[in-house]
Biopython code that builds the backbone (N, CA, C, O; Angstrom):
import numpy as np
from Bio.PDB.StructureBuilder import StructureBuilder

atoms = [
    (1, "MET", "N", (-21.581, 38.548, 81.707)),
    (1, "MET", "CA", (-21.036, 37.991, 80.927)),
    (1, "MET", "C", (-21.546, 37.015, 80.009)),
    (1, "MET", "O", (-22.676, 37.191, 80.464)),
    (2, "ILE", "N", (-21.691, 36.340, 79.326)),
    (2, "ILE", "CA", (-22.163, 35.403, 78.270)),
    (2, "ILE", "C", (-21.458, 34.449, 77.808)),
    (2, "ILE", "O", (-21.298, 34.932, 76.688)),
    (3, "TYR", "N", (-20.976, 33.601, 77.774)),
    (3, "TYR", "CA", (-20.034, 32.350, 77.256)),
    (3, "TYR", "C", (-20.677, 31.208, 76.917)),
    (3, "TYR", "O", (-21.613, 30.644, 77.484)),
    (4, "ASP", "N", (-19.704, 30.743, 75.313)),
    (4, "ASP", "CA", (-20.487, 29.566, 75.082)),
    (4, "ASP", "C", (-19.327, 28.273, 75.441)),
    (4, "ASP", "O", (-18.287, 28.200, 76.095)),
    (5, "ASP", "N", (-20.024, 27.483, 74.747)),
    (5, "ASP", "CA", (-19.237, 26.220, 74.895)),
    (5, "ASP", "C", (-17.811, 26.250, 75.167)),
    (5, "ASP", "O", (-17.190, 25.536, 75.953)),
    (6, "TRP", "N", (-17.291, 27.352, 74.264)),
    (6, "TRP", "CA", (-15.977, 27.142, 74.159)),
    (6, "TRP", "C", (-14.760, 28.001, 75.036)),
    (6, "TRP", "O", (-13.541, 28.172, 75.028)),
    (7, "GLY", "N", (-16.209, 28.482, 75.930)),
    (7, "GLY", "CA", (-15.603, 29.822, 76.584)),
    (7, "GLY", "C", (-14.830, 31.703, 75.751)),
    (7, "GLY", "O", (-13.996, 32.572, 76.005)),
    (8, "ASN", "N", (-16.148, 31.243, 74.444)),
    (8, "ASN", "CA", (-16.125, 32.940, 73.861)),
    (8, "ASN", "C", (-16.894, 33.982, 74.396)),
    (8, "ASN", "O", (-17.946, 33.612, 74.919)),
    (9, "LEU", "N", (-16.648, 35.230, 74.409)),
    (9, "LEU", "CA", (-17.428, 35.475, 75.149)),
    (9, "LEU", "C", (-18.193, 36.344, 74.144)),
    (9, "LEU", "O", (-17.745, 37.199, 73.379)),
    (10, "MET", "N", (-19.430, 35.931, 74.322)),
    (10, "MET", "CA", (-21.008, 36.703, 73.014)),
    (10, "MET", "C", (-20.963, 37.732, 73.780)),
    (10, "MET", "O", (-21.130, 38.710, 73.050)),
    (11, "TRP", "N", (-20.811, 38.105, 75.007)),
    (11, "TRP", "CA", (-21.672, 39.562, 75.511)),
    (11, "TRP", "C", (-21.572, 40.126, 76.553)),
    (11, "TRP", "O", (-21.896, 39.375, 77.473)),
    (12, "GLN", "N", (-21.328, 40.932, 76.821)),
    (12, "GLN", "CA", (-21.325, 41.799, 78.641)),
    (12, "GLN", "C", (-21.964, 43.198, 78.859)),
    (12, "GLN", "O", (-22.809, 43.745, 78.150)),
    (13, "SER", "N", (-21.499, 43.561, 79.757)),
    (13, "SER", "CA", (-22.395, 44.624, 80.271)),
    (13, "SER", "C", (-21.788, 44.976, 81.237)),
    (13, "SER", "O", (-21.246, 44.134, 81.954)),
    (14, "THR", "N", (-21.703, 46.618, 81.574)),
    (14, "THR", "CA", (-22.170, 47.077, 83.416)),
    (14, "THR", "C", (-23.059, 48.049, 83.030)),
    (14, "THR", "O", (-22.725, 49.117, 83.542)),
    (15, "ALA", "N", (-23.842, 48.130, 82.490)),
    (15, "ALA", "CA", (-24.597, 49.264, 82.082)),
    (15, "ALA", "C", (-25.785, 49.055, 83.622)),
    (15, "ALA", "O", (-26.780, 48.358, 83.821)),
    (16, "LEU", "N", (-25.021, 50.058, 84.446)),
    (16, "LEU", "CA", (-25.941, 49.933, 86.224)),
    (16, "LEU", "C", (-27.369, 51.666, 85.534)),
    (16, "LEU", "O", (-26.907, 52.688, 85.027)),
    (17, "ASP", "N", (-28.633, 51.487, 85.713)),
    (17, "ASP", "CA", (-28.756, 53.011, 86.462)),
    (17, "ASP", "C", (-29.237, 53.387, 87.629)),
    (17, "ASP", "O", (-29.454, 52.655, 88.595)),
    (18, "GLU", "N", (-29.412, 54.562, 87.544)),
    (18, "GLU", "CA", (-28.900, 55.648, 89.103)),
    (18, "GLU", "C", (-29.061, 54.679, 90.278)),
    (18, "GLU", "O", (-28.413, 54.912, 91.299)),
    (19, "ASN", "N", (-30.398, 52.910, 90.192)),
    (19, "ASN", "CA", (-30.654, 52.695, 91.220)),
    (19, "ASN", "C", (-29.696, 51.956, 91.667)),
    (19, "ASN", "O", (-29.699, 51.591, 92.843)),
    (20, "GLY", "N", (-28.278, 51.457, 90.421)),
    (20, "GLY", "CA", (-28.412, 49.974, 90.852)),
    (20, "GLY", "C", (-28.292, 48.895, 89.399)),
    (20, "GLY", "O", (-27.385, 48.218, 88.914)),
    (21, "ARG", "N", (-29.639, 49.149, 89.067)),
    (21, "ARG", "CA", (-29.908, 48.047, 88.486)),
    (21, "ARG", "C", (-29.175, 47.823, 86.819)),
    (21, "ARG", "O", (-28.447, 48.746, 86.454)),
    (22, "PRO", "N", (-29.323, 46.886, 86.051)),
    (22, "PRO", "CA", (-28.886, 46.911, 84.953)),
    (22, "PRO", "C", (-29.961, 47.504, 83.795)),
    (22, "PRO", "O", (-31.182, 47.588, 83.669)),
    (23, "THR", "N", (-29.056, 47.775, 83.221)),
    (23, "THR", "CA", (-30.018, 48.620, 82.042)),
    (23, "THR", "C", (-30.136, 47.769, 81.135)),
    (23, "THR", "O", (-31.291, 47.344, 81.168)),
    (24, "GLU", "N", (-29.220, 47.022, 79.887)),
    (24, "GLU", "CA", (-28.981, 46.240, 79.161)),
    (24, "GLU", "C", (-28.914, 44.281, 79.582)),
    (24, "GLU", "O", (-28.599, 43.552, 80.523)),
    (25, "TYR", "N", (-29.385, 44.188, 78.323)),
    (25, "TYR", "CA", (-29.327, 42.650, 78.427)),
    (25, "TYR", "C", (-29.196, 42.033, 77.012)),
    (25, "TYR", "O", (-29.489, 42.588, 75.953)),
    (26, "TRP", "N", (-28.638, 40.622, 77.207)),
    (26, "TRP", "CA", (-28.170, 39.941, 75.636)),
    (26, "TRP", "C", (-29.847, 39.301, 74.903)),
    (26, "TRP", "O", (-30.829, 38.811, 75.459)),
    (27, "ASN", "N", (-29.669, 39.478, 74.052)),
    (27, "ASN", "CA", (-30.621, 39.354, 72.480)),
    (27, "ASN", "C", (-30.684, 38.786, 72.586)),
    (27, "ASN", "O", (-31.792, 38.357, 72.906)),
    (28, "GLY", "N", (-28.995, 37.494, 72.415)),
    (28, "GLY", "CA", (-29.036, 36.584, 71.470)),
    (28, "GLY", "C", (-28.234, 35.995, 70.249)),
    (28, "GLY", "O", (-27.768, 35.058, 69.601)),
    (29, "ILE", "N", (-28.531, 37.693, 70.545)),
    (29, "ILE", "CA", (-26.570, 38.052, 68.830)),
    (29, "ILE", "C", (-25.807, 37.760, 69.414)),
    (29, "ILE", "O", (-25.569, 37.703, 70.620)),
    (30, "TYR", "N", (-25.161, 37.458, 68.203)),
    (30, "TYR", "CA", (-23.114, 37.451, 68.387)),
    (30, "TYR", "C", (-22.812, 38.232, 67.179)),
    (30, "TYR", "O", (-23.148, 37.738, 66.103)),
    (31, "ASN", "N", (-22.308, 39.223, 67.191)),
    (31, "ASN", "CA", (-21.771, 39.799, 66.274)),
    (31, "ASN", "C", (-23.252, 40.206, 64.430)),
    (31, "ASN", "O", (-23.488, 40.155, 63.222)),
    (32, "GLY", "N", (-23.520, 40.437, 65.341)),
    (32, "GLY", "CA", (-24.862, 40.075, 64.549)),
    (32, "GLY", "C", (-25.744, 39.879, 63.719)),
    (32, "GLY", "O", (-26.329, 40.527, 62.850)),
    (33, "LYS", "N", (-25.754, 37.944, 64.501)),
    (33, "LYS", "CA", (-26.913, 36.547, 64.229)),
    (33, "LYS", "C", (-26.817, 36.051, 65.497)),
    (33, "LYS", "O", (-26.130, 35.763, 66.477)),
    (34, "PRO", "N", (-28.136, 36.118, 64.818)),
    (34, "PRO", "CA", (-28.264, 35.321, 66.196)),
    (34, "PRO", "C", (-27.385, 33.704, 66.389)),
    (34, "PRO", "O", (-26.756, 33.059, 65.550)),
    (35, "VAL", "N", (-27.614, 33.467, 67.595)),
    (35, "VAL", "CA", (-26.777, 32.507, 67.912)),
    (35, "VAL", "C", (-27.940, 30.479, 68.009)),
    (35, "VAL", "O", (-29.098, 30.074, 68.106)),
    (36, "GLN", "N", (-26.821, 30.059, 67.915)),
    (36, "GLN", "CA", (-28.075, 28.569, 67.578)),
    (36, "GLN", "C", (-28.439, 28.317, 69.345)),
    (36, "GLN", "O", (-27.780, 28.587, 70.350)),
    (37, "GLN", "N", (-29.623, 27.757, 69.181)),
    (37, "GLN", "CA", (-30.533, 27.556, 70.218)),
    (37, "GLN", "C", (-29.136, 26.647, 70.659)),
    (37, "GLN", "O", (-28.520, 26.029, 69.791)),
    (38, "ASP", "N", (-28.691, 26.630, 72.149)),
    (38, "ASP", "CA", (-28.084, 25.724, 72.406)),
    (38, "ASP", "C", (-28.460, 26.211, 74.300)),
    (38, "ASP", "O", (-29.520, 26.770, 74.581)),
    (39, "ALA", "N", (-27.607, 25.937, 75.173)),
    (39, "ALA", "CA", (-26.812, 26.117, 76.457)),
    (39, "ALA", "C", (-26.230, 27.175, 76.524)),
    (39, "ALA", "O", (-25.888, 27.356, 75.356)),
    (40, "TYR", "N", (-25.808, 28.175, 77.211)),
    (40, "TYR", "CA", (-24.669, 28.735, 76.970)),
    (40, "TYR", "C", (-24.882, 29.907, 79.296)),
    (40, "TYR", "O", (-25.846, 30.276, 79.967)),
    (41, "VAL", "N", (-23.233, 29.950, 79.500)),
    (41, "VAL", "CA", (-22.696, 30.724, 80.590)),
    (41, "VAL", "C", (-23.144, 31.862, 81.112)),
    (41, "VAL", "O", (-23.144, 32.733, 80.242)),
    (42, "TRP", "N", (-23.556, 32.278, 82.224)),
    (42, "TRP", "CA", (-23.668, 33.466, 81.947)),
    (42, "TRP", "C", (-23.122, 33.387, 83.755)),
    (42, "TRP", "O", (-23.458, 32.609, 84.648)),
    (43, "LYS", "N", (-21.816, 34.978, 83.749)),
    (43, "LYS", "CA", (-21.161, 35.098, 84.529)),
    (43, "LYS", "C", (-21.325, 36.521, 85.192)),
    (43, "LYS", "O", (-20.918, 37.508, 84.580)),
    (44, "ALA", "N", (-21.999, 36.660, 86.606)),
    (44, "ALA", "CA", (-21.760, 37.851, 86.802)),
    (44, "ALA", "C", (-21.205, 38.475, 88.518)),
    (44, "ALA", "O", (-21.430, 37.812, 89.530)),
    (45, "SER", "N", (-20.552, 39.688, 88.545)),
    (45, "SER", "CA", (-19.790, 40.181, 89.669)),
    (45, "SER", "C", (-19.945, 41.320, 90.732)),
    (45, "SER", "O", (-19.319, 41.941, 89.873)),
    (46, "ALA", "N", (-20.134, 42.109, 91.634)),
    (46, "ALA", "CA", (-20.478, 43.192, 91.878)),
    (46, "ALA", "C", (-19.936, 43.708, 93.122)),
    (46, "ALA", "O", (-19.605, 43.261, 94.220)),
    (47, "VAL", "N", (-19.974, 44.809, 92.531)),
    (47, "VAL", "CA", (-19.165, 45.742, 94.159)),
    (47, "VAL", "C", (-20.774, 46.755, 95.047)),
    (47, "VAL", "O", (-21.071, 47.688, 94.302)),
    (48, "PHE", "N", (-21.511, 46.727, 96.054)),
    (48, "PHE", "CA", (-22.265, 47.250, 96.253)),
    (48, "PHE", "C", (-21.762, 48.942, 96.467)),
    (48, "PHE", "O", (-20.622, 49.309, 96.180)),
    (49, "LYS", "N", (-22.762, 49.817, 96.984)),
    (49, "LYS", "CA", (-22.494, 51.290, 96.650)),
    (49, "LYS", "C", (-21.472, 51.390, 98.550)),
    (49, "LYS", "O", (-20.616, 52.153, 98.996)),
    (50, "ASP", "N", (-22.033, 50.464, 98.976)),
    (50, "ASP", "CA", (-21.117, 50.780, 99.751)),
    (50, "ASP", "C", (-20.261, 49.575, 100.140)),
    (50, "ASP", "O", (-19.939, 48.978, 101.168)),
    (51, "ASP", "N", (-20.082, 49.518, 99.035)),
    (51, "ASP", "CA", (-18.168, 48.675, 98.651)),
    (51, "ASP", "C", (-17.879, 46.952, 99.285)),
    (51, "ASP", "O", (-16.896, 46.225, 99.429)),
    (52, "SER", "N", (-19.728, 46.833, 99.595)),
    (52, "SER", "CA", (-19.516, 45.529, 99.745)),
    (52, "SER", "C", (-18.974, 44.780, 98.741)),
    (52, "SER", "O", (-18.346, 45.413, 97.892)),
    (53, "VAL", "N", (-19.081, 43.217, 98.577)),
    (53, "VAL", "CA", (-18.821, 42.533, 97.057)),
    (53, "VAL", "C", (-20.182, 41.014, 97.183)),
    (53, "VAL", "O", (-20.365, 40.143, 98.033)),
    (54, "TRP", "N", (-20.769, 41.304, 96.055)),
    (54, "TRP", "CA", (-22.107, 40.837, 96.280)),
    (54, "TRP", "C", (-21.131, 39.032, 95.661)),
    (54, "TRP", "O", (-20.509, 38.866, 94.611)),
    (55, "LEU", "N", (-21.402, 37.900, 96.920)),
    (55, "LEU", "CA", (-21.200, 37.177, 97.638)),
    (55, "LEU", "C", (-21.781, 35.461, 95.540)),
    (55, "LEU", "O", (-21.258, 34.474, 95.023)),
    (56, "GLY", "N", (-23.127, 36.378, 95.325)),
    (56, "GLY", "CA", (-23.857, 35.270, 94.362)),
    (56, "GLY", "C", (-24.877, 34.664, 94.485)),
    (56, "GLY", "O", (-25.521, 35.415, 95.218)),
    (57, "ASN", "N", (-25.641, 33.617, 94.234)),
    (57, "ASN", "CA", (-26.611, 33.415, 94.505)),
    (57, "ASN", "C", (-26.621, 32.373, 96.253)),
    (57, "ASN", "O", (-25.527, 32.123, 96.758)),
    (58, "LYS", "N", (-27.550, 32.030, 96.758)),
    (58, "LYS", "CA", (-26.533, 31.035, 98.099)),
    (58, "LYS", "C", (-27.626, 30.075, 97.895)),
    (58, "LYS", "O", (-28.837, 30.294, 97.878)),
    (59, "TYR", "N", (-26.672, 28.430, 97.669)),
    (59, "TYR", "CA", (-26.508, 26.909, 97.330)),
    (59, "TYR", "C", (-27.041, 27.134, 98.631)),
    (59, "TYR", "O", (-26.991, 28.200, 99.244)),
    (60, "GLY", "N", (-27.663, 25.837, 99.099)),
    (60, "GLY", "CA", (-27.022, 25.209, 100.376)),
    (60, "GLY", "C", (-26.142, 25.962, 101.678)),
    (60, "GLY", "O", (-25.495, 26.968, 101.388)),
    (61, "LYS", "N", (-26.127, 25.521, 102.947)),
    (61, "LYS", "CA", (-26.304, 26.192, 103.886)),
    (61, "LYS", "C", (-24.973, 27.184, 103.377)),
    (61, "LYS", "O", (-25.350, 28.294, 103.002)),
    (62, "ASP", "N", (-23.740, 26.995, 103.319)),
    (62, "ASP", "CA", (-22.654, 27.994, 103.277)),
    (62, "ASP", "C", (-22.227, 28.358, 101.474)),
    (62, "ASP", "O", (-21.374, 29.219, 101.260)),
    (63, "LYS", "N", (-22.895, 27.630, 100.295)),
    (63, "LYS", "CA", (-22.138, 28.070, 99.020)),
    (63, "LYS", "C", (-22.888, 29.254, 98.157)),
    (63, "LYS", "O", (-24.090, 29.502, 98.066)),
    (64, "TYR", "N", (-21.699, 29.923, 97.527)),
    (64, "TYR", "CA", (-22.300, 30.418, 96.456)),
    (64, "TYR", "C", (-22.024, 30.224, 95.429)),
    (64, "TYR", "O", (-21.377, 29.220, 95.130)),
    (65, "LYS", "N", (-22.389, 31.049, 94.609)),
    (65, "LYS", "CA", (-22.018, 30.911, 92.759)),
    (65, "LYS", "C", (-22.270, 32.239, 92.839)),
    (65, "LYS", "O", (-22.818, 32.961, 93.672)),
    (66, "ARG", "N", (-21.535, 32.466, 91.356)),
    (66, "ARG", "CA", (-21.332, 33.865, 90.267)),
    (66, "ARG", "C", (-21.969, 33.430, 89.472)),
    (66, "ARG", "O", (-22.469, 34.417, 88.932)),
    (67, "SER", "N", (-22.465, 32.228, 88.796)),
    (67, "SER", "CA", (-22.113, 31.466, 87.500)),
    (67, "SER", "C", (-23.453, 30.664, 87.607)),
    (67, "SER", "O", (-23.835, 30.102, 88.634)),
    (68, "GLY", "N", (-24.180, 30.686, 86.295)),
    (68, "GLY", "CA", (-25.227, 30.035, 86.210)),
    (68, "GLY", "C", (-25.322, 29.261, 84.401)),
    (68, "GLY", "O", (-24.374, 29.159, 83.622)),
    (69, "SER", "N", (-26.764, 28.825, 84.162)),
    (69, "SER", "CA", (-26.332, 29.050, 82.495)),
    (69, "SER", "C", (-27.728, 29.433, 82.162)),
    (69, "SER", "O", (-28.695, 29.553, 82.913)),
    (70, "VAL", "N", (-27.626, 29.605, 80.844)),
    (70, "VAL", "CA", (-29.267, 30.343, 80.210)),
    (70, "VAL", "C", (-29.147, 29.428, 78.240)),
    (70, "VAL", "O", (-28.288, 29.356, 77.361)),
    (71, "THR", "N", (-30.720, 28.878, 78.459)),
    (71, "THR", "CA", (-30.792, 28.565, 77.376)),
    (71, "THR", "C", (-31.359, 28.928, 76.158)),
    (71, "THR", "O", (-32.583, 29.040, 76.234)),
    (72, "VAL", "N", (-30.911, 29.136, 75.124)),
    (72, "VAL", "CA", (-31.499, 29.723, 73.943)),
    (72, "VAL", "C", (-32.631, 28.771, 73.262)),
    (72, "VAL", "O", (-32.367, 27.590, 73.032)),
    (73, "ILE", "N", (-33.277, 29.055, 73.103)),
    (73, "ILE", "CA", (-34.245, 28.370, 72.459)),
    (73, "ILE", "C", (-34.825, 28.980, 71.627)),
    (73, "ILE", "O", (-35.562, 29.874, 72.044)),
    (74, "ARG", "N", (-34.735, 28.743, 70.017)),
    (74, "ARG", "CA", (-35.617, 29.172, 68.739)),
    (74, "ARG", "C", (-36.743, 28.945, 68.355)),
    (74, "ARG", "O", (-37.146, 29.434, 67.300)),
]
sb = StructureBuilder()
sb.init_structure("model")
sb.init_model(0)
sb.init_chain("A")
sb.init_seg("    ")
for serial, (resi, resn, name, xyz) in enumerate(atoms, 1):
    if name == "N":
        sb.init_residue(resn, " ", resi, " ")
    sb.init_atom(name, np.array(xyz, "f"), 0.0, 1.0, " ", f" {name:<3s}", serial, name[0])
structure = sb.get_structure()
């Protein structure tokens, strides 16, 4: 999921291939128009085929995050 500064959902996808890899990506378009140059927030969650839950990217000893930022530069 991709959100703007105000928490509006700009894009999301759950499309995966047979190996569980994403098949779609955000191209910086919202409602048919290019978004403005800015930083946006991404959030991701995942459950693997063995039913284990993705904890996120590991930062530090025991801290995991399932969100980050993406910057649109035009």
